PAZAGU-305537 format. One line per 10 residues: their letters; for each residue z, x, y of C-alpha. Coordinates in steps of 0.02 Angstrom, whole numbers, plus 50000, padded with zeros to 5 digits. Layout:
% residues N
a = Z/X/Y ~ ...
***
This chain:
% residues 240
xxxxxxxxxx = 53060/51770/52458 ~ 52898/51805/52348 ~ 52877/51635/52266 ~ 52754/51694/52129 ~ 52596/51803/52084 ~ 52426/51709/52065 ~ 52319/51835/51958 ~ 52141/51794/51980 ~ 51965/51899/51897 ~ 51966/52023/52062
xxxxxxxxxx = 52128/51980/52150 ~ 52315/51926/52161 ~ 52386/51826/52288 ~ 52557/51836/52335 ~ 52627/51662/52401 ~ 52771/51647/52497 ~ 52862/51484/52548 ~ 52994/51517/52669 ~ 52994/51438/52867 ~ 52796/51445/52824
xxxxxxxxxx = 52680/51487/52699 ~ 52607/51646/52671 ~ 52464/51715/52557 ~ 52453/51895/52536 ~ 52300/51947/52453 ~ 52252/52112/52365 ~ 52081/52126/52296 ~ 52049/52249/52152 ~ 51890/52323/52043 ~ 51925/52342/51868
xxxxxxxxxx = 51798/52478/51856 ~ 51899/52583/51949 ~ 52005/52712/51908 ~ 52159/52683/51992 ~ 52145/52498/52014 ~ 52305/52482/51898 ~ 52417/52584/51988 ~ 52373/52496/52164 ~ 52405/52347/52097 ~ 52575/52396/52035
xxxxxxxxxx = 52611/52465/52202 ~ 52563/52292/52264 ~ 52678/52209/52158 ~ 52827/52312/52166 ~ 52809/52302/52384 ~ 52824/52102/52373 ~ 52943/52097/52246 ~ 53052/52187/52373 ~ 53084/52010/52458 ~ 53157/51942/52317
xxxxxxxxxx = 53103/51922/52136 ~ 52959/51800/52103 ~ 52999/51647/51997 ~ 52827/51663/51889 ~ 52660/51732/51856 ~ 52504/51632/51868 ~ 52346/51662/51789 ~ 52164/51541/51769 ~ 52044/51579/51637 ~ 51906/51453/51595
xxxxxxxxxx = 51933/51524/51419 ~ 52081/51403/51353 ~ 52104/51286/51242 ~ 52231/51124/51222 ~ 52286/51074/51023 ~ 52435/50990/50976 ~ 52610/51059/50935 ~ 52607/50969/50762 ~ 52467/51085/50722 ~ 52492/51234/50816
xxxxxxxxxx = 52537/51414/50722 ~ 52596/51563/50821 ~ 52498/51673/50702 ~ 52316/51573/50728 ~ 52330/51588/50934 ~ 52176/51711/50923 ~ 52086/51598/50787 ~ 52111/51421/50911 ~ 52012/51520/51035 ~ 51895/51613/50921
xxxxxxxxxx = 51833/51434/50856 ~ 51779/51379/51010 ~ 51736/51546/51142 ~ 51692/51671/50993 ~ 51802/51858/50984 ~ 51920/51891/51098 ~ 51873/52033/51186 ~ 51957/52207/51174 ~ 52036/52214/51332 ~ 52085/52023/51339
xxxxxxxxxx = 52252/51968/51234 ~ 52283/51809/51162 ~ 52418/51695/51209 ~ 52509/51527/51249 ~ 52629/51392/51355 ~ 52711/51264/51256 ~ 52686/51096/51340 ~ 52837/51026/51276 ~ 52810/50865/51372 ~ 52649/50829/51303
xxxxxxxxxx = 52674/50896/51123 ~ 52541/50980/51175 ~ 52514/51180/51188 ~ 52387/51292/51276 ~ 52298/51436/51205 ~ 52220/51553/51320 ~ 52154/51723/51341 ~ 52202/51843/51498 ~ 52178/52034/51526 ~ 52306/52163/51437
xxxxxxxxxx = 52314/52236/51608 ~ 52404/52063/51662 ~ 52536/52060/51494 ~ 52573/52255/51523 ~ 52645/52226/51699 ~ 52735/52076/51684 ~ 52789/52141/51529 ~ 52851/52318/51594 ~ 52919/52267/51775 ~ 52953/52073/51748
xxxxxxxxxx = 52987/52047/51560 ~ 53105/51907/51603 ~ 52984/51819/51720 ~ 52867/51677/51610 ~ 52677/51703/51639 ~ 52590/51535/51617 ~ 52414/51450/51642 ~ 52388/51362/51774 ~ 52309/51225/51704 ~ 52468/51182/51580
xxxxxxxxxx = 52555/51211/51716 ~ 52480/51051/51812 ~ 52507/50963/51661 ~ 52692/51004/51641 ~ 52695/50977/51835 ~ 52613/50762/51839 ~ 52712/50731/51683 ~ 52775/50532/51715 ~ 52728/50529/51903 ~ 52555/50419/51845
xxxxxxxxxx = 52500/50327/51696 ~ 52322/50344/51737 ~ 52292/50499/51832 ~ 52129/50626/51841 ~ 52151/50789/51943 ~ 52008/50915/51963 ~ 52034/51092/52016 ~ 51866/51171/52091 ~ 51850/51365/52063 ~ 51689/51465/52100
xxxxxxxxxx = 51603/51432/51948 ~ 51705/51314/51833 ~ 51808/51180/51862 ~ 51964/51104/51773 ~ 51969/50911/51736 ~ 52161/50840/51665 ~ 52149/50653/51609 ~ 52298/50562/51575 ~ 52269/50362/51519 ~ 52425/50248/51495
xxxxxxxxxx = 52523/50410/51537 ~ 52475/50506/51383 ~ 52364/50673/51407 ~ 52168/50641/51337 ~ 52070/50774/51418 ~ 52105/50943/51487 ~ 51949/51060/51479 ~ 51854/51198/51588 ~ 51669/51151/51640 ~ 51543/51282/51719
xxxxxxxxxx = 51440/51171/51863 ~ 51280/51249/51917 ~ 51312/51132/52099 ~ 51415/50985/52158 ~ 51318/50858/52088 ~ 51353/50923/51924 ~ 51530/50903/51947 ~ 51525/50744/51998 ~ 51413/50687/51864 ~ 51546/50774/51727
xxxxxxxxxx = 51704/50668/51843 ~ 51607/50513/51828 ~ 51563/50528/51647 ~ 51747/50533/51588 ~ 51807/50414/51708 ~ 51688/50277/51636 ~ 51707/50330/51466 ~ 51883/50306/51458 ~ 51902/50160/51539 ~ 52022/50182/51701
xxxxxxxxxx = 52112/50069/51768 ~ 52091/50024/51971 ~ 52259/50100/52006 ~ 52198/50269/51948 ~ 52240/50420/52067 ~ 52103/50566/52073 ~ 52182/50707/52151 ~ 52030/50851/52195 ~ 52103/51005/52219 ~ 52016/51144/52307
xxxxxxxxxx = 52055/51302/52250 ~ 51917/51420/52321 ~ 51892/51428/52519 ~ 51698/51431/52514 ~ 51688/51263/52417 ~ 51596/51145/52519 ~ 51702/50994/52499 ~ 51654/50901/52615 ~ 51475/50890/52532 ~ 51565/50841/52367
xxxxxxxxxx = 51669/50701/52459 ~ 51504/50649/52515 ~ 51422/50634/52360 ~ 51578/50512/52280 ~ 51525/50399/52397 ~ 51365/50368/52335 ~ 51415/50321/52170 ~ 51483/50130/52175 ~ 51575/50147/52042 ~ 51709/50261/52106
xxxxxxxxxx = 51770/50124/52242 ~ 51905/50056/52144 ~ 51994/50219/52133 ~ 52109/50303/52260 ~ 52057/50477/52294 ~ 52178/50634/52369 ~ 52098/50774/52415 ~ 52203/50927/52440 ~ 52199/51102/52484 ~ 52232/51283/52379
xxxxxxxxxx = 52425/51284/52457 ~ 52454/51099/52405 ~ 52390/51137/52237 ~ 52521/51285/52238 ~ 52674/51160/52307 ~ 52622/51053/52136 ~ 52645/51204/52021 ~ 52797/51282/52115 ~ 52924/51327/51995 ~ 53088/51296/52114
***
């Protein structure tokens, strides 16, 4: 069956995990006239294998805030404060992260919401960053994860089991990424038992180069690194 659909800015991936893992990718161009119809056809065809458990989406336009201050009618305002006005072709939405008493507010293209609401109204749509937080709850005391995308990465940090950071950062080079990671590790004085998990979400990321860069900093020597593929990332957030 199709476990879930993963939406990106120029493609959607149908992920299936049966006896063997399967990725089926459909690329699209929003500037073309019929991209939504082609996308709907792809989703309908893949859904014949079984209804998906979730739709996932990643956008660097997200913000994390405590549940105690969250107000549903202010979702757009939270995002406007950090990122400016939401585009007409986008909508603001949110995921409740009850395990961390937090909310992740984010934007997504209007057409994704329309497709989901029309064909799969009961299936949840979730931001990748929020889902990773939810799935790692209770597994670690001190924990850092980095999900590497083409031009941005998401850094999540837990200290003493409490969510401290979940934010996206743009980067120009792999060195930028390493410096951001080192800065936050030092700032929060993480223990030697801290596990650092690096998810390589894009196949074109020079992950070996990033591994090599970490060995240039003695500050990383005390930490345990795990380097995981896109498939392992999907298994981590899989809703089954």
